[in-house]
C-alpha positions, 0 to 999 in steps of 0.5 A: 768786463765792463760794469755800468753804474747809472743813477741820480745825484747823491744816490751813492753810485760813485762811492759804490763804483769806486769800491767795486773797481778796487775790489775787483781790480778794475779801472774806474771812471767817474764820467760825471767828472768829465762834464764837471771839468768841461764846466770848470774850464768854460767858467775859468775862461769866462765863457757862459754855460749857454755859449754852446760853441765855447763849451763844446770847444772845452769838451774837445780840448779836455785834458784827462790829466785834470780830472783829479782836480779837487775843485771839481767837487765844489758845489757849484761845479756840479750844477754847472756840469748838469747844464753843460751835460744837456748839450748834445755836442758836448756829449758827442765830444766826450763819448769816444773817450768814455768808450775807449776807457771802457775797453781798457783791460782787464776791465772797467767800472764806469758810473754816470747817467747814461752808461748802460743806455748810451756809452756802453749799451753792451756792458756785461753788468748794468746797475741803476743805483737810486734812493728817494730824493729826501734821502739823497738830499739828506746825504748831500746836505750832510756832505756840504755841512761837513765841508763848511758850506752853508745851505739848508736841507730844504734848499738842498732837496730843491737842488736835487729835484731840479737836478733830477728833472734836468738829467732825466728831461734832457733831449740828449741821452737822458738819465734812465734805467736801462731795460736790462739794468738791475735796480739797487735802491740804497735808501735804507742802506749804508755804503757797506750794505750797498756794496754787498748787495752790488757785489751779489748782483755782479756775481749773479749776473756773471754766473748766468 
């Protein structure tokens, strides 16, 4: 079984995907961590993110064992990841890894921006998880506040909007809801309510 979960930043899709994978006993991959790792590796070696040759080389030599690096969750890395994710050659370099991971038995849950449209278009279950930009900014603002990162809500909201525009507007594998993906709007939901709704969607899809 392959469950594809797409959606914009701070929609709750990552937390939701991890809970679903644990609940169903499936493998889990946060595909965004791949792009974060590429950005991390490029920056740590002194390369510019617009240096396509260097960034693609980082993608091709990526060590999957480094995806547990806590540094991948630092605020600046997320923005950098969004930039390198717009490079078609980077996406192509990481595609095989994602598809091989998706084929692992007994099944997998992958979350990202293009899982249901590009990486696993034949996934058994597809979901597009979203929330209003204002709610997503509120969540991200509280996360960063708890982590001691100084940033205003207004600046956080602008970052969310800029990120959405980059992810949805890129030429290669733009973020969009797959035609056959169920929509899950978490604006008014806490994680438990979102989890219950997602599990319900999965059960209905499998029973069809």
